[in-house]
C-alpha positions as CSV (number, residue, x, y, z in Angstrom):
1,M,50.7,122.2,106.0
2,E,51.9,120.6,102.8
3,T,55.4,119.2,102.5
4,T,57.3,118.9,99.3
5,N,60.0,116.4,98.5
6,K,63.5,117.9,98.0
7,I,64.3,118.3,94.4
8,V,67.0,115.8,93.4
9,S,69.1,116.4,90.4
10,I,71.7,114.1,88.9
11,Y,74.3,114.5,86.2
12,T,76.6,111.9,84.7
13,E,80.4,112.1,84.3
14,A,82.4,109.8,82.1
15,T,85.4,108.2,83.8
16,P,88.8,107.0,82.5
17,N,87.3,103.5,82.7
18,P,84.9,102.8,79.7
19,A,83.1,100.2,81.8
20,T,82.0,102.7,84.5
21,M,79.9,105.9,84.7
22,K,79.8,108.3,87.6
23,F,76.3,109.6,88.7
24,V,76.7,112.8,90.8
25,V,73.8,113.8,93.0
26,N,73.1,117.2,94.4
27,Q,73.1,115.9,98.0
28,M,75.3,113.7,100.2
29,L,74.7,110.0,100.0
30,L,77.5,108.7,102.2
31,P,79.4,111.7,103.7
32,Q,83.1,111.3,104.3
33,N,83.0,107.6,103.5
34,S,82.9,105.1,100.7
35,V,81.8,101.5,100.1
36,D,82.5,99.2,97.2
37,F,80.2,96.4,95.9
38,P,82.1,94.6,93.1
39,K,79.3,91.9,93.1
40,P,75.6,91.7,94.2
41,E,76.1,89.6,97.3
42,A,78.5,92.2,98.7
43,A,75.6,94.7,99.0
44,K,73.3,92.5,100.9
45,D,72.0,94.2,104.1
46,I,74.6,97.0,103.6
47,S,73.2,99.2,100.8
48,P,69.5,99.0,99.7
49,L,70.3,101.3,96.8
50,A,73.1,99.0,95.5
51,E,70.8,95.9,96.0
52,A,68.0,97.7,94.0
53,L,70.4,98.6,91.2
54,F,71.7,95.0,90.9
55,T,68.1,93.7,90.9
56,A,66.6,96.1,88.5
57,F,69.4,96.1,85.8
58,D,71.0,92.9,84.8
59,Y,73.9,94.7,83.1
60,V,75.0,96.3,86.4
61,S,78.0,94.4,87.6
62,G,79.4,96.8,90.3
63,V,78.3,99.7,92.5
64,F,80.6,102.1,94.3
65,I,79.1,104.8,96.6
66,M,81.1,107.7,98.0
67,N,80.1,111.2,99.3
68,N,77.6,112.5,96.7
69,F,78.1,110.1,93.9
70,V,77.5,106.5,92.7
71,T,79.8,104.9,90.2
72,I,78.2,102.0,88.3
73,T,80.1,99.3,86.4
74,K,78.4,97.6,83.5
75,A,79.0,94.1,82.2
76,G,80.0,93.3,78.7
77,E,79.9,95.4,75.5
78,E,76.2,94.9,74.7
79,S,74.9,97.7,76.8
80,D,75.8,101.2,75.5
81,W,76.1,104.1,78.0
82,F,74.2,106.3,75.6
83,E,71.1,104.1,76.1
84,I,71.4,102.9,79.7
85,A,72.8,106.0,81.5
86,P,69.4,107.8,81.3
87,Q,67.6,104.8,82.8
88,L,70.1,104.6,85.6
89,R,70.0,108.3,86.3
90,E,66.2,108.3,86.5
91,F,66.2,105.3,88.7
92,I,68.7,106.8,91.2
93,R,66.9,110.2,91.1
94,N,63.6,108.6,91.9
95,Y,65.1,106.4,94.6
96,V,66.8,109.3,96.4
97,S,63.9,111.7,96.0
98,E,61.6,109.2,97.7
99,G,63.8,109.3,100.7
100,K,64.8,105.6,100.6
101,Q,67.8,104.4,102.5
102,V,71.0,104.5,100.4
103,V,73.4,102.8,102.8
104,N,72.5,101.2,106.1
105,T,75.2,103.0,108.1
106,D,74.8,100.9,111.2
107,A,75.3,97.7,109.2
108,L,78.3,99.3,107.5
109,K,79.8,100.3,110.8
110,A,79.3,96.7,112.1
111,M,80.9,95.3,108.9
112,V,83.9,97.6,109.4
113,A,84.2,96.7,113.1
114,A,84.2,93.0,112.2
115,N,86.5,93.2,109.2
116,P,89.6,95.4,109.6
117,D,90.0,95.4,105.8
118,A,86.7,97.1,105.3
119,N,88.2,100.5,105.8
120,P,91.8,99.8,104.6
121,N,93.1,103.4,104.5
122,E,92.4,104.0,108.2
123,V,95.5,103.9,110.4
124,S,95.3,101.3,113.1
125,A,97.2,100.8,116.3
126,N,98.8,97.7,114.7
127,D,100.3,99.6,111.8
128,S,104.0,100.1,111.5
129,E,105.3,103.7,111.2
130,I,105.9,103.1,107.5
131,V,102.4,101.7,106.8
132,A,100.8,104.6,108.8
133,K,102.7,107.1,106.6
134,I,101.6,105.3,103.4
135,K,98.0,105.3,104.5
136,E,98.2,109.0,105.4
137,L,99.6,109.8,102.0
138,L,96.9,107.8,100.2
139,T,94.2,109.6,102.1
140,K,95.7,113.1,101.7
141,Y,97.0,113.1,98.1
142,V,95.8,110.0,96.2
143,Q,92.2,109.7,97.2
144,P,91.0,113.2,96.4
145,A,92.4,112.8,92.8
146,V,90.9,109.4,92.0
147,E,87.6,110.4,93.7
148,M,87.1,112.9,90.9
149,D,87.2,110.0,88.5
150,G,84.6,108.0,90.5
151,G,86.9,105.6,92.3
152,A,89.2,104.8,95.1
153,I,92.6,103.3,95.6
154,V,93.1,101.6,99.0
155,F,95.9,100.0,101.0
156,R,96.2,96.2,100.9
157,S,99.7,95.2,102.0
158,F,103.3,96.3,102.3
159,N,106.0,93.6,102.2
160,N,109.7,93.7,101.4
161,G,109.4,97.1,99.8
162,V,106.4,96.2,97.6
163,L,103.2,98.1,98.2
164,T,100.0,96.5,97.0
165,L,97.0,98.7,96.4
166,G,93.4,97.8,95.8
167,M,91.3,99.4,93.0
168,Q,87.6,100.3,93.6
169,G,84.9,101.9,91.6
170,S,86.1,103.3,88.3
171,C,89.7,102.4,89.2
172,S,88.9,98.7,89.1
173,G,89.6,97.2,85.7
174,C,90.4,100.6,84.2
175,P,92.9,100.4,81.3
176,S,94.7,103.6,82.5
177,S,94.8,102.7,86.2
178,T,98.2,100.8,85.7
179,I,99.7,103.9,84.1
180,T,98.3,106.1,86.9
181,L,99.7,103.7,89.5
182,K,103.2,103.6,88.0
183,A,103.6,107.1,86.6
184,G,102.0,109.0,89.4
185,I,101.3,107.1,92.6
186,E,104.5,105.1,92.7
187,G,106.6,108.1,92.1
188,L,104.9,110.1,94.9
189,L,105.2,107.3,97.4
190,K,108.8,106.5,96.5
191,R,109.7,110.1,97.1
192,M,107.8,110.4,100.4
193,V,108.5,106.9,101.8
194,P,112.0,105.7,100.7
195,S,111.2,102.2,101.9
196,V,108.7,101.8,99.1
197,E,110.5,100.2,96.1
198,S,107.5,99.4,93.9
199,V,103.7,99.8,93.8
200,E,101.5,97.0,92.4
201,A,97.8,96.6,91.8
202,E,96.0,93.9,93.7
203,M,95.3,90.9,91.5
204,L,91.7,89.9,91.7
């Protein structure tokens, strides 16, 4: 009996960040989870797909994988999306259609277990009531919105009324992310958690 590979289709979506492009696949790559690789060494032993992208394309400077999409960040102005997006789309399509491993979930779980910051929006037993509330709001209201743009906004710290958030995927380095942070997210969190006085982006 002959077996046929599942047909994999991919389409691209522009994001608010001109340095990133979202590649949406017709199947789940990392269900109900996300992982950010802002540099090649971060992907080692965790995501064979991200490692392959960094190796094959010297203009790839970041890879973010979540649910059914991959957000790729390109370095510099030399590479134009009009030229490189088809190359990346075909590379990802072939990779997935061949059934290759996208993310080593066991290695990812081990990394998260060893590093509490690896899944920063997850409420832990050590979180205060305020921090737990902030994380719940980020997960319920903020993440679904920024996911559509190919990124993630995650909890980093809360001290003396100042909430610091980390930017991942298309949100990292995005010119409009500061506006989104101040105009939308800060307003929401101030209303829902009065202890929050201001929201700032993590300085990398």
